[in-house]
C-alpha positions as CSV (number, residue, x, y, z in Angstrom):
1,M,149.9,117.0,75.6
2,K,149.7,114.0,77.9
3,R,148.2,116.2,80.6
4,L,145.5,117.5,78.3
5,F,144.7,113.9,77.2
6,L,144.4,112.9,80.9
7,I,142.1,115.8,81.6
8,F,140.0,114.8,78.6
9,I,139.8,111.2,79.9
10,L,138.8,112.3,83.4
11,V,136.1,114.6,82.0
12,Q,134.7,111.7,79.9
13,L,134.7,109.4,82.9
14,S,133.0,111.9,85.1
15,Q,130.3,112.4,82.5
16,T,129.9,108.7,82.2
17,V,129.5,108.3,86.0
18,M,127.0,111.2,86.0
19,A,125.0,109.6,83.2
20,A,124.9,106.3,85.2
21,T,123.7,107.8,88.4
22,E,121.6,110.9,87.7
23,G,117.9,110.0,87.4
24,R,117.4,112.4,84.4
25,F,119.7,110.2,82.3
26,V,118.0,106.9,83.2
27,Q,115.9,105.8,80.2
28,K,115.7,109.5,79.4
29,N,113.3,108.9,76.5
30,N,111.0,106.8,78.5
31,I,108.1,108.8,79.9
32,F,106.9,106.0,82.1
33,P,109.9,104.2,83.7
34,R,109.2,101.3,86.0
35,V,111.0,100.1,89.1
36,E,110.8,96.9,91.1
37,I,110.9,97.4,94.9
38,T,112.0,94.2,96.6
39,T,111.1,94.2,100.3
40,T,111.3,91.6,103.1
41,M,107.6,91.1,102.6
42,G,107.5,90.8,98.8
43,K,107.9,92.8,95.7
44,I,106.1,96.0,94.3
45,I,106.3,97.3,90.8
46,V,105.7,101.0,90.3
47,E,105.2,102.9,87.0
48,M,106.3,106.5,87.2
49,D,105.1,109.4,85.1
50,R,107.7,111.9,83.9
51,S,105.0,113.8,81.9
52,K,103.4,115.0,85.1
53,A,106.2,114.8,87.7
54,P,109.6,115.0,85.9
55,I,111.5,116.5,88.8
56,T,110.2,114.0,91.3
57,V,110.7,111.0,89.1
58,N,114.2,111.9,88.2
59,N,115.0,112.7,91.9
60,F,113.7,109.3,92.9
61,L,115.6,107.5,90.2
62,T,118.8,109.2,91.3
63,Y,118.5,107.6,94.7
64,V,117.6,104.3,93.1
65,M,120.7,104.4,90.9
66,D,123.1,105.2,93.7
67,G,121.8,102.3,95.7
68,S,121.0,104.3,98.7
69,Y,117.5,102.9,99.2
70,K,119.0,99.5,99.9
71,G,118.6,98.6,103.5
72,T,116.2,101.4,104.3
73,V,112.9,100.7,106.0
74,F,109.2,101.6,105.9
75,H,109.1,103.5,109.2
76,R,105.5,104.6,109.0
77,V,102.6,102.2,108.6
78,E,99.6,104.3,109.6
79,R,95.9,103.7,109.7
80,D,93.3,106.4,110.1
81,V,91.8,104.9,113.3
82,E,89.1,107.6,113.7
83,N,87.6,106.8,110.3
84,D,88.6,103.1,110.4
85,R,90.6,103.0,107.2
86,D,94.1,102.5,106.0
87,F,96.2,105.6,105.4
88,V,99.9,105.4,104.2
89,I,103.0,103.4,104.1
90,Q,106.1,105.6,104.2
91,G,109.8,104.9,103.9
92,G,113.2,105.5,102.3
93,G,114.7,107.7,104.9
94,Y,115.9,105.5,107.8
95,D,118.1,102.4,107.9
96,R,117.4,99.2,109.9
97,N,118.6,100.9,113.1
98,Y,116.3,103.9,112.5
99,D,119.3,106.2,111.8
100,G,118.7,108.8,109.2
101,V,120.4,108.3,105.9
102,Y,122.0,110.6,103.3
103,E,119.7,113.3,101.8
104,G,120.3,115.3,98.7
105,E,119.0,118.8,98.0
106,P,115.2,119.3,98.5
107,I,113.2,119.5,95.3
108,F,110.3,121.5,94.0
109,N,106.8,120.2,95.0
110,E,105.0,119.1,91.9
111,S,101.7,118.4,93.7
112,G,99.8,120.6,91.2
113,N,100.4,118.2,88.3
114,G,96.8,116.8,88.3
115,S,97.6,113.4,89.8
116,K,95.7,112.5,92.9
117,N,96.6,110.8,96.1
118,D,94.5,107.8,95.2
119,M,94.9,104.3,96.6
120,Y,98.1,102.6,95.5
121,S,99.7,105.8,94.2
122,I,103.2,106.7,95.2
123,A,104.0,110.3,96.4
124,M,106.9,112.4,97.6
125,A,106.9,113.1,101.4
126,Y,108.0,116.4,102.8
127,Q,108.9,117.6,106.3
128,D,107.4,119.9,109.0
129,R,104.7,121.2,106.7
130,Q,107.4,122.7,104.4
131,P,106.1,121.8,100.9
132,H,109.4,122.1,99.1
133,S,111.4,120.1,101.6
134,G,111.1,116.7,100.0
135,T,114.3,114.8,99.4
136,R,114.2,111.0,99.4
137,Q,111.2,109.8,101.5
138,F,108.2,108.5,99.7
139,F,104.9,107.0,100.6
140,F,102.2,104.7,99.2
141,N,98.6,105.9,99.6
142,M,96.6,103.0,101.0
143,D,93.2,104.7,100.5
144,N,91.9,107.6,98.5
145,N,93.5,110.4,100.5
146,D,91.8,113.4,99.0
147,H,93.0,115.7,101.8
148,L,96.6,115.2,100.7
149,N,95.8,116.8,97.3
150,P,96.5,120.5,96.7
151,G,93.8,123.1,97.5
152,K,94.5,126.4,99.0
153,D,97.8,125.0,100.2
154,W,100.3,122.7,98.6
155,G,99.6,119.0,98.6
156,F,101.8,115.9,98.2
157,A,103.2,115.2,94.7
158,V,102.1,111.9,93.2
159,F,104.6,110.6,90.8
160,G,103.5,107.1,89.9
161,M,101.2,104.2,90.5
162,V,101.6,100.6,91.7
163,M,101.2,98.2,88.8
164,E,101.9,94.9,90.7
165,G,102.4,94.0,94.3
166,Y,99.2,95.2,95.8
167,E,99.2,92.2,98.0
168,T,102.7,93.1,99.3
169,L,101.5,96.5,100.4
170,D,98.3,95.0,101.9
171,K,100.5,92.6,104.0
172,I,102.8,95.5,105.1
173,M,99.6,97.4,106.2
174,Q,98.8,94.5,108.6
175,V,102.1,94.5,110.5
176,E,102.1,95.3,114.2
177,T,103.2,98.8,114.9
178,G,104.0,101.0,118.0
179,F,105.9,104.0,119.2
180,N,109.6,104.1,118.4
181,E,111.6,106.2,120.9
182,K,114.6,106.7,118.6
183,I,112.7,108.6,116.0
184,G,109.9,109.7,118.3
185,Y,107.2,108.4,115.9
186,D,104.1,106.3,116.2
187,F,103.0,103.7,113.7
188,V,106.5,102.2,113.4
189,P,106.6,98.4,112.5
190,K,107.9,96.5,115.5
191,T,109.6,94.1,113.1
192,P,111.4,96.2,110.5
193,V,110.0,96.0,106.9
194,V,113.2,96.5,104.9
195,I,113.7,97.6,101.3
196,L,116.3,95.1,100.0
197,N,116.7,96.7,96.6
198,I,115.1,98.9,94.0
199,T,115.9,98.2,90.4
200,V,114.9,99.9,87.1
201,L,113.1,97.6,84.8
202,E,113.5,97.4,81.1
203,P,110.9,99.4,79.1
204,T,107.8,97.5,78.2
205,P,107.8,96.7,74.5
206,L,105.2,98.7,72.5
């Protein structure tokens, strides 16, 4: 009897932990959850859209809740030099030493949800032109990047918009960048721009 009771308690605890860490349980009745991203250059508030990108939003929130974005960097601050315009700010996948961090299972690409890669939107990154390889890296569009929207091929799934902190992104866009030998990538900030924390905000009262 005691053993059965112990098993019951353990099951309840595991369910509680799951509910606390899985994104699908975070404000599960809130279609537009908001997060505050605190960086070494300021704060950014993002409103996400579960009605259009539920898989991507819940995946992002899972990483937020387990705290694994803390201490990661924006490793890509890229301008479209040829067309003399800003392009993207990408991060979430490397620590301050530019070592890769834990990645969960890849998710389905929701780029066909009708949301566009417009300026100050947030989208899921994927790797090596494999559209369903996205895990934890995300990027901010720093211009209207129409070529990242789906057409004949898959695009990049937009899952939210910046509501506050445009000036923070604009400041990040101005940092000095260069080639980083460790990750073999151009457009890496010479002074790391670090994500100190991401927190889920309380729902906005109606």
